C-alpha positions as CSV (number, residue, x, y, z in Angstrom):
1,M,-22.3,3.2,-63.9
2,E,-20.5,5.9,-61.6
3,K,-16.7,5.2,-60.9
4,E,-15.1,7.1,-58.1
5,Y,-11.5,7.6,-57.8
6,K,-8.8,9.1,-55.6
7,T,-6.1,8.7,-57.8
8,I,-5.2,12.2,-59.0
9,T,-1.5,12.3,-60.0
10,K,-0.9,15.8,-61.5
11,I,-2.9,19.1,-61.5
12,A,-2.0,21.5,-64.4
13,G,-4.0,24.8,-64.7
14,P,-7.5,23.8,-65.4
15,L,-6.7,20.2,-65.9
16,I,-6.3,17.2,-63.4
17,F,-4.9,13.9,-64.3
18,V,-6.5,10.8,-62.9
19,K,-5.0,7.4,-62.8
20,K,-7.8,4.7,-64.1
21,T,-8.4,1.0,-63.8
22,E,-11.7,0.8,-65.9
23,P,-12.7,2.2,-69.5
24,I,-13.9,5.9,-69.2
25,G,-15.9,7.4,-71.9
26,Y,-14.4,10.4,-74.0
27,A,-16.3,13.9,-72.9
28,D,-18.0,12.0,-69.9
29,M,-19.4,14.3,-67.1
30,V,-17.2,14.4,-63.9
31,K,-18.2,15.2,-60.5
32,I,-15.4,16.5,-58.2
33,Q,-15.4,16.8,-54.5
34,T,-12.7,18.9,-52.8
35,P,-11.2,18.0,-49.3
36,S,-13.3,21.0,-48.1
37,G,-16.6,19.5,-49.5
38,E,-17.1,21.9,-52.4
39,I,-18.4,20.2,-55.4
40,K,-16.9,20.9,-58.8
41,T,-17.9,19.9,-62.4
42,G,-15.5,18.7,-65.2
43,Q,-15.3,16.9,-68.5
44,V,-13.2,14.1,-69.8
45,L,-10.9,15.6,-72.3
46,D,-8.7,12.8,-73.0
47,T,-8.5,9.1,-71.9
48,S,-5.6,6.6,-72.6
49,D,-4.9,3.2,-71.1
50,D,-3.8,4.5,-67.7
51,V,-4.5,8.1,-67.3
52,V,-7.7,10.3,-67.8
53,V,-7.5,14.0,-68.3
54,V,-10.3,16.1,-66.8
55,Q,-10.9,19.6,-67.5
56,V,-12.4,21.5,-64.3
57,F,-15.0,23.9,-65.3
58,E,-14.8,25.9,-62.0
59,G,-10.8,26.0,-62.1
60,T,-8.6,23.8,-59.9
61,S,-7.9,26.0,-57.0
62,G,-8.5,24.2,-53.7
63,L,-7.9,20.7,-55.2
64,D,-5.1,18.2,-54.1
65,V,-4.4,14.5,-54.3
66,Q,-7.1,13.8,-51.6
67,T,-9.9,15.1,-54.1
68,R,-12.5,12.6,-54.9
69,V,-13.3,12.2,-58.5
70,K,-16.4,10.5,-59.6
71,F,-17.1,9.7,-63.4
72,L,-21.0,10.0,-64.2
73,G,-20.9,8.1,-67.7
74,E,-22.7,10.8,-69.6
75,N,-21.8,13.7,-71.6
76,I,-22.7,17.5,-70.9
77,K,-26.6,18.0,-71.5
78,L,-28.4,21.2,-71.9
79,P,-32.0,21.3,-70.6
80,V,-34.3,22.7,-73.3
81,S,-37.7,23.9,-73.6
82,E,-39.7,27.0,-74.9
83,E,-39.0,28.5,-71.6
84,L,-35.5,29.3,-72.7
85,L,-36.9,32.3,-74.9
86,G,-36.3,35.5,-73.1
87,R,-33.8,34.1,-70.6
88,I,-30.2,35.3,-70.0
89,L,-27.9,32.3,-69.1
90,N,-24.2,31.9,-68.2
91,G,-21.6,30.3,-70.6
92,A,-22.5,26.8,-68.9
93,G,-26.2,27.2,-69.4
94,K,-27.2,28.3,-65.9
95,P,-29.8,31.1,-65.7
96,I,-28.1,34.5,-64.2
97,D,-31.3,36.7,-64.8
98,G,-32.7,36.1,-61.3
99,G,-35.6,34.1,-63.1
100,P,-36.7,30.5,-62.0
101,E,-34.8,27.3,-63.1
102,I,-35.6,26.1,-66.7
103,I,-38.0,23.2,-66.5
104,P,-36.8,20.9,-69.3
105,D,-38.8,19.1,-72.0
106,E,-35.8,17.1,-72.6
107,K,-31.9,17.4,-72.2
108,I,-29.7,17.6,-75.3
109,D,-26.4,16.4,-75.5
110,I,-24.4,19.7,-76.4
111,T,-21.8,17.8,-78.7
112,G,-24.4,17.8,-81.5
113,A,-23.8,16.4,-84.8
114,A,-22.7,17.9,-88.2
115,I,-25.6,17.8,-90.7
116,N,-25.4,15.1,-93.1
117,P,-24.4,16.6,-96.6
118,V,-27.2,14.4,-98.4
119,A,-29.9,15.8,-95.8
120,R,-29.0,19.3,-96.3
121,A,-31.4,21.5,-98.3
122,S,-30.0,24.4,-100.2
123,P,-30.4,27.9,-98.7
124,S,-32.6,30.2,-100.7
125,D,-34.5,32.6,-98.4
126,F,-33.2,36.3,-98.0
127,I,-32.8,37.5,-94.5
128,Q,-33.1,41.3,-94.1
129,T,-30.9,42.8,-91.5
130,G,-31.7,46.3,-92.3
131,I,-28.0,47.0,-93.0
132,S,-27.6,48.1,-96.6
133,T,-24.0,46.8,-97.1
134,I,-24.8,43.4,-96.1
135,D,-28.7,43.3,-97.4
136,L,-27.7,44.6,-100.9
137,M,-24.0,43.8,-101.5
138,N,-23.2,40.6,-99.0
139,T,-26.6,39.3,-98.7
140,L,-27.4,36.9,-95.7
141,V,-29.5,33.7,-96.8
142,R,-31.4,31.6,-94.3
143,G,-29.0,28.5,-93.4
144,Q,-25.9,30.3,-94.4
145,K,-22.7,30.7,-92.2
146,L,-21.4,34.3,-92.6
147,P,-18.7,35.4,-90.1
148,I,-17.9,39.3,-89.5
149,F,-14.1,39.9,-89.4
150,S,-13.4,42.9,-87.3
151,G,-10.5,44.4,-85.5
152,S,-10.1,45.4,-81.8
153,G,-12.0,48.6,-81.0
154,L,-14.3,48.4,-84.0
155,P,-17.8,48.2,-83.4
156,H,-18.5,44.8,-84.1
157,N,-20.8,44.2,-81.1
158,E,-23.0,47.0,-81.8
159,I,-23.5,45.5,-85.3
160,A,-24.3,42.3,-83.7
161,L,-26.9,43.8,-81.6
162,Q,-28.3,45.8,-84.5
163,I,-28.7,42.5,-86.5
164,A,-30.2,40.9,-83.5
165,R,-32.8,43.4,-83.3
166,Q,-33.6,43.8,-86.8
167,A,-33.1,40.4,-88.6
168,K,-36.2,39.0,-90.2
169,V,-37.4,36.9,-93.2
170,V,-39.1,39.2,-95.6
171,G,-42.6,38.2,-97.0
172,K,-43.0,35.1,-94.7
173,E,-44.9,34.9,-91.5
174,T,-42.3,32.7,-89.6
175,S,-41.2,32.1,-86.0
176,F,-37.8,34.0,-85.9
177,V,-35.6,33.3,-82.8
178,V,-32.3,34.9,-82.1
179,V,-29.6,32.8,-80.0
180,F,-26.9,35.2,-78.8
181,A,-23.7,33.8,-77.4
182,A,-20.8,36.1,-76.0
183,M,-17.5,34.4,-75.0
184,G,-14.8,36.2,-72.9
185,I,-16.3,39.5,-72.5
186,T,-16.0,42.1,-69.9
187,N,-18.7,42.6,-67.1
188,E,-19.3,46.1,-68.7
189,E,-19.8,44.6,-72.2
190,A,-22.4,41.9,-70.6
191,Q,-24.2,44.5,-68.9
192,K,-24.3,46.5,-72.3
193,F,-25.7,43.4,-74.1
194,I,-28.3,42.8,-71.3
195,N,-29.6,46.5,-71.2
196,D,-29.7,46.6,-75.1
197,F,-31.7,43.3,-75.2
198,E,-34.1,44.4,-72.5
199,Q,-34.7,48.0,-73.5
200,T,-35.4,47.2,-77.3
201,G,-37.7,44.4,-76.6
202,A,-35.6,41.9,-78.5
203,L,-35.0,39.6,-75.5
204,K,-38.5,38.3,-75.9
205,R,-37.6,36.4,-79.1
206,S,-34.0,35.7,-78.0
207,V,-31.8,33.3,-75.7
208,V,-28.6,35.0,-74.4
209,F,-25.6,33.2,-73.2
210,L,-22.8,35.1,-71.5
211,N,-19.5,33.8,-70.8
212,L,-17.3,36.5,-69.0
213,A,-13.7,37.0,-69.3
214,D,-13.1,35.9,-65.6
215,D,-15.2,32.7,-66.2
216,P,-13.0,29.6,-66.7
217,A,-11.3,29.3,-70.1
218,V,-13.0,25.7,-70.3
219,E,-16.5,27.2,-69.9
220,R,-15.8,29.2,-73.1
221,L,-15.2,25.9,-74.9
222,I,-18.9,24.8,-74.2
223,T,-20.6,28.2,-74.7
224,P,-21.0,28.3,-78.5
225,R,-22.0,24.5,-78.3
226,M,-24.7,25.3,-75.5
227,A,-26.0,28.1,-77.8
228,L,-25.9,25.9,-80.8
229,T,-27.9,23.0,-79.1
230,A,-30.8,25.5,-78.2
231,A,-31.0,26.7,-81.6
232,E,-31.3,23.2,-83.0
233,Y,-33.9,22.6,-80.5
234,F,-36.0,25.5,-81.8
235,A,-35.1,25.0,-85.4
236,F,-35.6,21.3,-85.8
237,K,-37.9,20.4,-82.9
238,K,-40.0,23.6,-82.9
239,D,-39.9,24.5,-86.6
240,M,-38.5,27.9,-85.9
241,H,-35.9,30.1,-87.9
242,V,-33.1,30.7,-85.7
243,L,-30.2,33.2,-86.2
244,V,-27.2,32.3,-84.0
245,I,-24.7,35.2,-83.2
246,L,-21.3,34.0,-81.6
247,T,-18.9,36.8,-80.5
248,D,-15.9,36.6,-80.2
249,M,-14.6,33.5,-81.6
250,T,-11.1,34.7,-81.2
251,N,-11.6,34.5,-77.4
252,Y,-12.7,30.9,-78.0
253,A,-9.7,30.0,-80.1
254,E,-7.5,31.6,-77.4
255,S,-9.0,29.3,-74.7
256,L,-8.4,26.4,-77.2
257,R,-4.7,27.3,-77.1
258,E,-4.6,27.8,-73.3
259,I,-6.0,24.0,-73.0
260,G,-3.7,22.6,-75.5
261,A,-0.7,24.3,-73.6
262,A,-1.8,22.8,-70.2
263,R,-2.2,19.3,-72.0
264,E,1.4,19.9,-73.2
265,E,0.4,19.1,-76.8
266,I,2.7,19.9,-79.9
267,P,1.5,23.5,-81.0
268,G,0.6,24.2,-84.7
269,R,0.5,27.5,-86.4
270,R,1.2,30.5,-83.8
271,G,0.8,28.1,-81.0
272,Y,-2.8,27.2,-81.7
273,P,-3.6,23.4,-81.7
274,G,-3.2,21.6,-84.9
275,Y,-6.9,20.4,-84.7
276,M,-8.4,23.8,-84.4
277,Y,-9.7,23.6,-88.0
278,T,-11.5,20.5,-87.0
279,D,-13.0,22.1,-83.9
280,L,-14.1,25.2,-85.6
281,A,-15.6,23.3,-88.3
282,S,-17.6,21.1,-85.6
283,I,-19.2,24.6,-84.7
284,Y,-19.8,26.4,-87.9
285,E,-21.1,23.1,-89.7
286,R,-23.9,23.2,-87.3
287,A,-25.7,25.7,-89.3
288,G,-28.1,24.8,-92.2
289,I,-31.4,23.7,-93.3
290,I,-32.4,19.8,-93.3
291,H,-34.9,18.2,-95.8
292,G,-38.3,17.6,-94.4
293,K,-37.6,20.2,-91.5
294,K,-39.3,23.5,-91.4
295,G,-36.8,25.3,-89.3
296,S,-33.2,26.6,-90.0
297,V,-30.0,27.6,-88.2
298,T,-28.2,30.8,-89.6
299,Q,-24.9,31.6,-88.2
300,I,-23.1,34.9,-87.9
301,P,-19.7,34.4,-85.9
302,I,-17.8,37.3,-85.2
303,L,-14.1,37.3,-84.6
304,T,-11.5,40.0,-83.9
305,M,-8.4,39.8,-86.2
306,I,-5.2,39.9,-83.9
307,G,-3.2,43.0,-85.5
308,D,-6.0,43.4,-88.2
309,D,-4.4,40.4,-90.0
310,I,-6.8,38.6,-92.2
311,T,-4.1,35.8,-92.6
312,H,-3.9,35.2,-89.0
313,P,-4.8,31.2,-88.3
314,I,-8.4,32.2,-86.7
315,P,-9.8,34.2,-89.8
316,D,-8.1,32.2,-92.1
317,L,-9.4,28.8,-91.2
318,T,-12.9,30.2,-90.4
319,G,-12.9,31.7,-94.2
320,Y,-12.2,28.0,-95.4
321,I,-15.3,26.6,-93.6
322,T,-17.7,29.4,-93.8
323,E,-19.8,31.0,-97.1
324,G,-18.0,34.2,-97.3
325,Q,-16.9,37.0,-94.6
326,I,-18.1,40.7,-93.9
327,V,-14.8,42.6,-93.3
328,L,-14.8,45.9,-91.1
329,S,-12.6,48.7,-92.1
330,R,-10.7,50.6,-89.5
331,E,-10.2,53.5,-92.1
332,L,-14.3,53.8,-92.4
333,H,-14.2,53.9,-88.8
334,R,-11.8,56.6,-88.4
335,K,-14.0,58.7,-90.6
336,G,-16.8,58.4,-88.3
337,I,-18.8,56.1,-90.5
338,Y,-21.0,53.4,-88.9
339,P,-21.3,50.4,-89.6
340,P,-17.8,50.5,-91.2
341,I,-18.3,47.5,-93.3
342,D,-15.8,47.5,-96.3
343,V,-17.7,45.9,-99.3
344,L,-14.6,45.3,-101.3
345,P,-13.1,42.3,-99.3
346,S,-16.4,41.4,-98.1
347,L,-18.3,38.5,-99.6
348,S,-21.3,36.3,-99.5
349,R,-21.1,33.0,-101.3
350,L,-24.8,32.0,-101.3
351,M,-26.0,35.7,-102.2
352,N,-27.2,34.6,-105.5
353,L,-29.5,32.1,-104.1
354,G,-31.4,34.6,-101.9
355,I,-31.9,37.4,-104.3
356,G,-34.1,38.2,-107.5
357,P,-37.5,39.1,-108.5
358,E,-39.6,36.9,-106.1
359,K,-37.2,37.5,-103.1
360,T,-35.8,41.1,-103.1
361,R,-36.0,42.9,-106.7
362,E,-35.0,42.0,-110.0
363,D,-32.5,44.7,-110.3
364,H,-30.7,43.7,-107.1
365,K,-27.8,41.7,-108.5
366,Q,-27.2,44.4,-111.2
367,V,-27.4,47.3,-108.8
368,S,-24.9,45.4,-106.6
369,D,-22.4,44.7,-109.2
370,Q,-22.5,48.4,-110.6
371,L,-22.3,49.9,-107.1
372,Y,-19.2,47.6,-106.2
373,A,-17.5,48.3,-109.8
374,N,-17.8,52.1,-109.5
375,Y,-16.9,52.4,-105.7
376,A,-13.7,50.1,-106.3
377,E,-12.6,52.6,-109.2
378,G,-13.4,55.8,-107.0
379,R,-11.3,54.3,-104.1
380,D,-8.4,53.5,-106.5
381,L,-8.6,57.1,-107.9
382,R,-8.0,58.4,-104.2
383,G,-4.4,57.4,-104.5
384,L,-3.9,59.1,-107.9
385,A,-5.7,62.2,-106.7
386,A,-3.5,62.5,-103.8
387,I,-0.3,62.5,-105.9
388,V,-1.3,64.6,-108.6
389,G,-4.1,66.7,-107.2
390,E,-7.9,66.4,-108.1
391,E,-8.0,69.2,-110.3
392,S,-5.6,67.3,-112.6
393,L,-8.0,64.4,-113.1
394,A,-10.5,63.9,-116.0
395,E,-13.9,64.8,-115.5
396,R,-15.0,61.0,-115.5
397,D,-12.6,60.3,-112.9
398,K,-13.9,63.4,-110.6
399,K,-17.3,62.0,-111.0
400,L,-16.2,58.5,-109.6
401,L,-14.0,60.1,-106.9
402,R,-17.2,62.1,-105.8
403,F,-19.3,58.8,-106.1
404,A,-17.0,57.0,-103.8
405,A,-17.4,59.6,-101.2
406,E,-21.0,59.8,-101.5
407,F,-21.4,55.9,-101.5
408,E,-19.6,55.9,-98.0
409,D,-21.5,58.8,-96.8
410,Q,-25.3,57.8,-97.9
411,F,-25.2,54.1,-98.6
412,V,-22.7,52.7,-95.8
413,R,-23.3,55.2,-93.2
414,Q,-26.7,54.5,-91.3
415,G,-28.0,54.9,-87.9
416,K,-27.4,52.3,-85.1
417,N,-31.2,52.1,-85.0
418,E,-31.9,52.6,-88.6
419,N,-33.7,49.7,-90.0
420,R,-33.6,49.8,-93.9
421,E,-36.2,48.0,-95.9
422,I,-34.7,46.4,-98.9
423,K,-36.7,47.9,-101.6
424,E,-37.5,51.4,-100.5
425,G,-34.6,51.7,-98.1
426,T,-31.7,50.2,-99.6
427,L,-32.3,49.7,-103.4
428,N,-34.0,53.2,-103.9
429,T,-30.8,54.7,-102.2
430,S,-28.6,53.0,-104.4
431,W,-30.4,54.2,-107.6
432,K,-30.2,57.8,-106.1
433,L,-26.5,57.3,-106.0
434,L,-26.2,55.7,-109.5
435,S,-28.4,58.5,-111.1
436,T,-25.6,61.0,-110.5
437,L,-23.6,59.0,-113.1
438,P,-24.4,59.3,-116.8
439,E,-26.6,56.3,-117.9
440,N,-24.2,55.1,-120.6
441,E,-21.5,54.6,-118.0
442,L,-23.8,52.2,-116.2
443,I,-22.4,49.2,-118.0
444,R,-23.3,46.4,-115.4
445,I,-27.2,47.3,-115.8
446,S,-29.3,46.3,-118.5
447,P,-31.0,48.9,-120.7
448,D,-34.5,47.9,-119.4
449,T,-33.6,48.1,-115.8
450,K,-31.9,51.7,-116.4
451,K,-35.1,52.8,-118.3
452,K,-37.4,51.8,-115.3
453,Y,-35.1,53.2,-112.5
454,H,-32.4,55.6,-113.6
455,G,-33.3,59.2,-112.9
456,K,-36.8,58.5,-111.6
457,N,-38.0,60.0,-108.4
458,L,-37.9,56.9,-106.2
459,P,-39.4,57.2,-102.6
């Protein structure tokens, strides 16, 4: 039942405070009519015995105490159908590509629900991104949530676009869909995303949500939920495999803080609300595979670490909830290496579930461990070489120092449109690097595997 009020008592930022006489549901939709006749939409953010707090999506300019507020008694819903594929929508789920309105099969509540742990199936299928540092050393597995930790000015958006273009489940003919949601981006970035999706043809299998920096902060809070609702529809109703890329979760968390300040909440760490952990988990935990369902939702959230600080609340809490992280390096970026992924602090906790003889190749784990060990040692030796000079090092140390440089130049570095296949592209490149070291020093690789691949002329 719709209830209409003219009892606004206070307006603060994007929020209005309405006196009430009857029970109002949390997260209910609200229609707001300004004195000039303009219609705005909002959502119930908080409700108590005598006051309802409403966040207004279009901002509160033009509102006053004469404004009419109507409670619609239902939550925000996203109209979904297969027509969403190939479409570009704003952060509130409205088409902005000049195309027709979407005729929905159904409308789904965007709040969603975390997957019951008992219903979750264990992720096990390898997703090939075509980026060697991810595929070999921080493998993405279908149903996983694997964030990218970046810094301002680093090319995380280019990496996101490259993954969106190239990602696929190898060896299986499956319907693969990308849902791309950008929050708080500039008009210039939005144009770049649109052009990239259109020119590369990736848009045909994608749904794009764009929330711009000048859009209301409250819209930013529903954008990832819109994207995940679309993803769940394709995964669990249409049996597709969906990769969701969310950029930038830092902008999302800043909006959360802004709304918290407007509500005069007691702040937690660095001014962020105390419930930020729960709020982020309500987004990240919507990834996974459900027993008995053919589809899956895989997530790559991207966040820029403020001041490159990995202990900042946003990356810190994200790391607790997700299954690993891919860390971008400013040092590699300064050297002109793309993608500047630092494999040493990066980690994929589900990697071992998605690699091996039937999925990638039998030497995958051993090669990854050996590259990691040699590169870590080579990186450490750079500090020593800077003090005593390279010529003072032992012969083995010089080899490892050269190995670290070649690893960055040949393995980490690749083109923005270079799509490396896991066996011929990534694993064979690794063996060319390992073959520059004596066989007896490759202690993390079994004798049989060395015999098969070391020093061989691989394609």
